[in-house]
C-alpha positions in Angstrom: 94.6 112.4 92.4 95.4 112.6 88.6 94.8 116.5 89.0 97.3 116.3 91.7 99.9 114.4 90.0 99.5 116.1 86.7 100.1 119.5 88.7 103.4 118.1 90.4 104.7 116.5 86.7 103.9 120.1 85.1 105.4 121.9 88.0 108.9 119.9 88.3 109.5 119.4 84.7 110.0 123.1 84.7 113.2 124.0 86.6 112.7 125.2 89.9 115.0 127.3 92.2 115.0 125.9 95.6 116.4 127.2 98.8 117.3 124.7 102.1 116.8 126.7 104.9 117.7 126.9 108.6 118.1 129.4 111.0 119.6 129.6 115.0 118.2 132.3 117.6 118.3 133.4 121.0 115.2 131.9 122.3 111.9 130.3 120.7 109.8 133.7 121.1 110.2 136.0 117.7 107.3 138.0 119.0 109.2 137.7 122.7 112.1 139.9 121.9 114.1 137.1 120.7 116.6 137.7 117.7 118.0 136.0 115.1 121.7 135.1 115.4 122.4 132.6 112.2 121.3 132.0 108.9 122.1 129.1 106.2 120.9 128.6 102.7 121.5 126.2 100.3 120.8 126.5 96.5 119.2 123.3 94.8 118.2 123.3 91.3 116.6 120.3 89.3 117.0 118.4 93.0 120.9 118.9 92.9 122.5 121.0 95.3 124.6 123.7 93.1 127.3 125.0 95.4 125.7 128.3 95.7 124.9 129.2 99.4 124.8 131.8 101.9 125.8 131.3 105.7 125.8 134.4 108.0 126.5 134.9 111.5 124.0 137.6 113.1 125.0 139.9 116.6 121.5 139.7 117.7 121.9 143.3 119.9 120.9 141.4 123.1 121.7 138.5 125.5 121.5 135.0 124.2 119.6 132.4 126.2 121.8 129.8 127.9 119.0 127.0 127.1 119.5 128.1 123.5 123.4 128.1 123.6 123.5 124.4 125.0 121.4 124.0 121.9 123.2 125.6 118.8 126.5 126.6 121.0 126.7 130.2 119.8 127.6 132.7 122.5 128.4 136.6 122.2 131.6 135.9 122.2 131.6 133.7 119.5 130.1 136.2 117.8 132.4 138.8 118.3 135.0 136.8 117.0 133.2 136.1 114.1 132.7 140.1 113.4 129.1 139.0 113.3 126.9 142.0 111.3 123.7 142.7 113.0 120.5 142.4 111.2 119.9 145.7 109.6 123.5 145.2 107.8 122.5 141.6 106.5 119.1 141.5 105.9 118.9 142.7 102.5 121.7 140.3 101.4 119.3 137.2 102.8 116.3 138.7 101.3 118.3 138.7 97.9 119.1 135.3 98.0 115.7 133.9 99.2 114.0 136.3 96.6 111.6 134.4 93.9 112.6 130.8 95.2 110.9 127.7 97.0 112.2 127.8 100.4 112.3 124.1 102.2 112.6 124.6 105.9 111.9 121.8 109.1 109.2 123.6 111.0 108.9 126.4 108.7 106.8 128.5 110.7 109.6 128.9 113.4 112.1 130.5 110.8 109.7 132.1 108.4 108.3 133.8 111.7 111.9 135.0 112.8 112.6 136.0 109.2 109.0 138.2 109.1 110.2 139.4 112.7 113.4 141.0 111.6 112.5 142.1 107.7 109.7 143.9 109.4 112.4 145.9 111.7 113.9 146.7 108.5 110.8 147.5 106.6 111.3 144.9 104.2 108.3 142.6 102.8 107.3 139.2 104.5 109.4 136.2 103.4 106.2 134.7 101.8 106.0 138.0 99.4 109.9 138.0 98.7 110.5 133.9 98.2 108.3 132.2 95.8 106.9 129.6 98.0 107.4 127.3 100.9 107.7 123.5 101.8 107.6 122.7 105.4 109.1 119.4 105.5 107.7 118.6 109.5 104.4 119.1 107.7 105.5 116.4 105.0 107.1 114.0 107.7 103.9 113.9 110.0 101.7 113.5 106.4 104.5 110.3 105.9 104.8 109.3 109.0 101.6 109.8 111.5 102.2 109.3 115.2 105.8 109.1 115.3 108.8 111.4 116.1 109.5 113.5 113.2 112.4 115.9 114.5 115.2 116.4 111.7 117.4 113.9 114.1 114.5 111.4 114.0 114.1 111.4 110.1 117.6 111.2 109.7 117.8 107.9 111.6 114.8 106.6 109.9 116.0 107.7 106.5 119.5 105.9 107.3 120.9 109.7 106.5 124.4 110.1 108.2 124.4 113.0 111.2 127.7 112.1 113.0 129.0 115.2 112.2 126.0 117.0 114.0 127.1 118.0 117.3 125.5 120.9 117.6 122.2 122.3 115.9 124.1 124.7 113.6 121.9 126.2 110.7 124.5 125.1 108.2 124.9 121.2 109.0 120.8 121.4 109.8 120.7 122.7 106.0 122.9 119.8 104.7 120.9 116.9 106.8 117.9 118.6 105.4 118.8 118.5 102.2 119.3 114.7 101.9 115.7 114.6 104.1 114.2 116.1 101.5 115.5 114.1 98.6 114.4 110.9 100.4 110.6 112.3 101.2 110.2 113.2 97.8 112.0 110.4 96.0 109.1 108.1 95.2 106.9 111.1 93.7 109.8 112.5 91.6 110.3 108.7 90.0 106.8 109.3 88.0 108.6 112.3 86.2 112.0 111.0 86.3 110.1 107.7 84.3 108.4 110.0 82.0 111.6 111.7 81.2 113.3 108.4 80.4 110.4 107.1 78.4 111.1 110.2 76.2 115.0 110.0 75.9 114.2 106.2 74.9 111.8 106.8 72.0 113.8 109.6 70.7 117.0 107.4 70.7 114.8 104.7 69.0 113.7 107.4 66.6 117.3 108.5 65.9 118.6 104.7 65.9 116.1 103.5 63.3 117.8 101.0 60.8 116.9 101.0 57.4 114.5 98.6 55.8 116.5 95.9 54.1 114.6 96.1 51.0 112.8 99.2 49.2 108.9 99.5 50.0 106.7 98.6 46.6 104.6 101.6 46.1 101.4 99.5 43.9 99.4 102.6 42.1 95.3 101.6 41.7 94.3 100.4 38.3 91.7 101.8 35.9 89.3 99.4 37.4 89.8 100.3 41.0 89.6 103.8 40.3 86.2 103.4 38.6 85.1 101.6 41.7 86.2 103.9 43.9 84.5 107.1 41.7 81.2 105.1 41.9 81.3 104.8 45.9 82.7 108.4 45.9 79.2 109.3 43.9 77.0 107.0 46.3 77.8 109.0 49.2 76.6 112.5 47.5 78.1 115.7 47.3 79.1 116.5 50.6 81.6 113.4 51.0 84.4 114.8 53.0 86.9 112.6 50.7 86.0 115.4 47.9 85.7 118.3 50.0 89.1 117.5 51.2 90.5 117.0 47.5 88.9 120.0 46.3 90.5 121.9 49.0 94.0 120.8 48.0 93.3 121.4 44.0 92.5 124.9 45.3 95.0 125.5 47.7 97.3 124.1 44.6 
């Protein structure tokens, strides 16, 4: 437990680039021919959204299942209106955006599975190789709330996050909600790091704001009798006396 806490403090004291990520697809089977049709990523640094983001609609080069359209509201006609590129034209941009970043995804195996399938079609490395790590907030939530519903909607309700703007399961709005869910799930962990930082700032401010003493310090030098007693005490300790070794070293250095 102590080692885990130390690792956590070290890891997040260093500024880390994170990407809140979500996708929408034609269906549920990346290995069965379904394709990715929307990608969204929001950049977060030091637990703050930077405003840097990537949001793309992508033409799947196939039909979209009606059940999927009912969830995310994206049809082929909509993609045609948006002049959505195919993944082969957008994949490099996505790979560059997530490069070396820690990805925060709800139900990560689903989104990573689709990204890996699309990257493989282009001859690009897998998401795990491109990115700097992956955090699955669904796994985190199941650990925190075992036996309860842990969908994004359920977590927003449980954590008092406003999801009134979420009419369809769009990738961009889901990223915005997921960023708030992630911050809420990890707030107690980061309070330790924040507390250490606050203590350091307080100690630094105390040193800078220290007031001078009202009276100068009086330095009382040892008298001849005290010096004689001190020498007698050192003589009794013998030649290996550390005090004398240290004094001789200083004289030699001088």
